[in-house]
Backbone as CSV, one residue per row, in Angstrom:
resi,resn,N_x,N_y,N_z,CA_x,CA_y,CA_z,C_x,C_y,C_z
1,MET,-7.887,-36.670,17.313,-6.866,-37.684,17.676,-7.493,-39.007,17.166
2,SER,-6.787,-39.374,16.545,-6.869,-40.901,16.056,-7.551,-42.224,16.969
3,GLU,-7.948,-42.998,16.640,-8.538,-44.208,17.372,-6.944,-44.599,18.003
4,ASN,-6.063,-45.030,17.393,-4.760,-45.301,17.785,-3.802,-44.479,19.255
5,MET,-4.378,-43.428,18.466,-3.547,-42.696,19.552,-4.106,-41.897,20.672
6,SER,-5.310,-42.577,20.837,-6.205,-42.017,21.923,-5.359,-42.316,23.518
7,ALA,-5.840,-41.574,24.313,-5.258,-41.894,25.333,-5.599,-42.927,26.411
8,PRO,-4.795,-43.527,27.629,-5.335,-44.638,28.010,-6.471,-44.431,28.820
9,ARG,-7.344,-45.084,28.699,-8.979,-45.049,29.533,-8.497,-45.272,30.774
10,PRO,-8.930,-44.260,31.757,-8.748,-44.273,33.171,-9.141,-45.747,34.070
11,ASP,-10.306,-46.361,33.460,-10.931,-47.825,33.870,-9.228,-48.406,33.954
12,ARG,-8.913,-48.612,33.053,-7.499,-49.609,32.592,-6.438,-48.878,33.795
13,ALA,-6.337,-47.407,33.792,-5.405,-47.410,35.240,-5.541,-47.673,36.372
14,ALA,-7.114,-47.566,36.570,-7.468,-48.224,38.136,-7.554,-49.327,38.294
15,GLU,-7.239,-50.456,36.909,-7.361,-51.955,37.004,-5.571,-52.193,37.201
16,ALA,-4.833,-51.460,36.581,-3.587,-51.840,36.746,-3.389,-51.454,38.355
17,ALA,-3.727,-50.429,38.413,-2.934,-49.886,40.265,-3.360,-51.058,41.123
18,LYS,-4.772,-51.541,40.925,-5.608,-52.406,41.426,-4.414,-53.734,41.505
19,ASP,-4.034,-54.207,40.209,-3.453,-55.380,40.143,-1.796,-55.028,40.885
20,ASN,-1.329,-54.042,41.328,-0.102,-53.940,41.507,-0.267,-53.816,43.170
21,ASP,-1.240,-53.250,43.783,-1.811,-53.273,44.926,-1.798,-55.403,45.354
22,THR,-2.555,-55.811,44.753,-2.684,-57.386,45.007,-1.313,-58.223,44.917
23,LYS,-0.762,-57.613,44.004,1.010,-58.614,43.714,1.627,-57.816,45.099
24,ASP,1.467,-56.625,45.603,2.358,-56.276,46.754,1.552,-56.998,47.964
25,GLN,0.539,-56.968,48.344,0.222,-57.683,49.316,0.052,-59.351,49.264
26,ALA,0.564,-59.723,48.299,0.850,-61.234,48.304,1.793,-61.844,48.516
27,LYS,3.215,-60.837,48.242,4.361,-60.879,47.964,5.159,-60.167,48.833
28,PRO,5.923,-60.149,50.227,6.384,-59.253,50.535,7.347,-58.501,49.511
29,ALA,7.565,-56.798,49.721,8.745,-56.426,49.068,10.476,-57.452,49.496
30,ALA,10.779,-57.201,48.577,12.611,-57.435,48.886,13.468,-56.228,48.992
31,PHE,14.201,-56.289,50.297,14.969,-55.197,50.352,16.160,-54.901,49.663
32,ASP,16.780,-54.093,49.351,17.981,-53.644,48.278,19.358,-53.860,49.066
33,ARG,20.092,-54.804,49.068,21.256,-55.108,50.031,22.111,-53.919,50.288
34,ARG,22.165,-53.341,48.767,22.841,-52.054,48.611,22.755,-51.177,49.609
35,MET,21.234,-50.779,49.386,20.628,-49.702,50.591,21.294,-50.065,51.776
36,LEU,20.788,-51.123,52.456,20.998,-51.759,53.986,22.814,-51.710,54.042
37,GLU,23.508,-51.833,53.446,25.200,-51.112,53.499,24.945,-49.970,53.781
38,ALA,24.669,-48.936,52.868,24.643,-47.563,53.152,23.980,-46.916,54.191
39,LEU,22.610,-47.769,54.818,22.216,-47.406,56.084,22.907,-47.505,56.949
40,VAL,22.508,-46.634,58.214,22.811,-46.758,59.710,21.768,-46.406,60.192
41,CYS,21.784,-46.672,61.810,20.948,-46.368,62.728,21.306,-45.096,63.001
42,PRO,19.830,-44.539,62.860,19.956,-42.861,63.319,20.321,-42.665,64.701
43,VAL,19.975,-43.346,65.477,20.466,-43.208,67.108,21.944,-43.609,67.567
44,THR,22.389,-44.900,67.010,23.595,-45.142,67.345,24.899,-45.194,66.234
45,HIS,24.181,-44.860,65.115,25.017,-45.138,63.739,25.644,-46.077,63.326
46,GLY,24.986,-47.457,64.269,25.552,-48.478,64.013,25.023,-49.302,62.948
47,PRO,25.246,-50.674,62.388,24.878,-51.136,61.526,23.639,-51.813,61.787
48,LEU,22.422,-51.758,60.498,21.172,-52.343,60.648,21.393,-53.936,60.289
49,SER,20.553,-54.271,60.500,20.049,-55.894,59.754,18.606,-56.009,59.616
50,TRP,18.425,-57.079,58.239,17.029,-57.054,57.719,16.200,-58.290,58.451
51,ASP,15.245,-58.184,59.037,14.549,-58.875,59.313,13.258,-59.454,58.261
52,SER,13.328,-59.985,57.507,12.339,-60.640,56.079,10.988,-60.778,56.620
53,GLU,10.792,-61.570,57.458,9.489,-61.823,58.264,9.042,-60.670,58.761
54,LYS,9.268,-59.845,59.241,8.533,-58.712,59.933,8.743,-57.116,58.547
55,GLN,9.615,-57.458,57.949,9.986,-56.096,56.917,10.259,-54.977,58.117
56,GLU,11.229,-55.617,58.484,12.075,-53.959,59.400,13.334,-54.074,59.166
57,LEU,14.079,-53.131,59.391,15.393,-52.981,59.466,15.850,-53.164,60.761
58,VAL,16.429,-53.664,61.841,16.993,-53.904,63.239,18.121,-53.308,63.391
59,SER,18.413,-52.752,64.338,19.425,-51.866,64.932,19.201,-52.891,66.385
60,LYS,20.121,-53.374,66.764,20.623,-54.127,67.740,20.959,-53.283,68.882
61,SER,22.111,-52.346,68.444,22.960,-51.468,69.578,21.264,-50.991,70.395
62,ALA,20.837,-50.309,69.608,19.537,-49.479,69.874,18.365,-49.799,70.570
63,ARG,18.196,-51.346,69.813,17.148,-52.289,70.412,16.033,-51.595,69.781
64,LEU,15.611,-51.434,68.510,14.951,-50.603,67.961,14.821,-51.488,66.157
65,ALA,13.487,-51.554,66.063,12.968,-52.037,64.512,12.337,-50.816,63.570
66,PHE,13.035,-50.469,62.608,12.426,-49.738,61.618,11.775,-50.219,60.380
67,PRO,10.138,-49.828,60.306,9.537,-50.385,59.443,10.132,-49.929,57.794
68,VAL,9.700,-50.994,57.127,9.635,-50.680,55.493,8.785,-51.033,55.026
69,ARG,7.940,-49.536,54.225,6.656,-49.870,54.067,6.943,-49.298,52.442
70,GLY,6.245,-50.066,51.632,6.520,-50.125,50.069,7.877,-50.085,49.682
71,GLY,8.469,-50.745,50.196,10.396,-50.739,50.073,11.152,-49.718,50.175
72,ILE,10.180,-48.578,50.744,10.913,-47.562,51.734,11.064,-47.537,53.094
73,PRO,12.623,-47.445,53.391,12.876,-47.723,54.654,12.211,-46.086,55.596
74,VAL,11.790,-46.272,56.935,11.179,-45.184,57.537,11.514,-45.104,59.116
75,MET,13.101,-44.111,58.937,14.154,-44.242,59.835,13.809,-42.960,60.381
76,LEU,12.749,-43.054,61.294,12.171,-42.505,62.291,12.199,-42.723,63.558
77,VAL,12.834,-42.603,64.679,12.448,-43.134,66.147,11.302,-43.215,66.478
78,SER,10.432,-42.125,65.954,9.164,-41.969,66.602,7.916,-43.233,65.451
79,GLU,8.719,-43.723,64.607,8.006,-44.870,63.870,8.288,-46.507,64.083
80,ALA,9.696,-46.342,64.521,10.238,-47.400,65.402,9.599,-48.304,66.620
81,ARG,9.848,-49.731,66.161,9.584,-50.533,67.527,10.443,-50.798,68.343
82,GLU,10.376,-50.822,69.728,11.248,-50.909,70.603,11.288,-52.679,70.571
83,LEU,12.627,-53.095,70.852,12.522,-54.399,70.785,12.939,-55.044,71.955
84,GLY,11.947,-55.888,72.420,11.922,-56.364,73.994,13.262,-57.108,74.735
């Protein structure tokens, strides 16, 4: 294999992954509004609202808040936080 066609160095891949982790921590992930319209509460099948400060999908009717981790909603009741 020629020098120009060599595979990426593993240390560069690790640096890129580290940079991405730092960027994710610095700025909260935006939630896709189209996904919000498609998702419903798994308990009541009612609408959800987005809490950008806490990065959660909120079901007012079930009084539960579902976390969003890495831009992926975790719609498991066992992972939801009860609202007071």
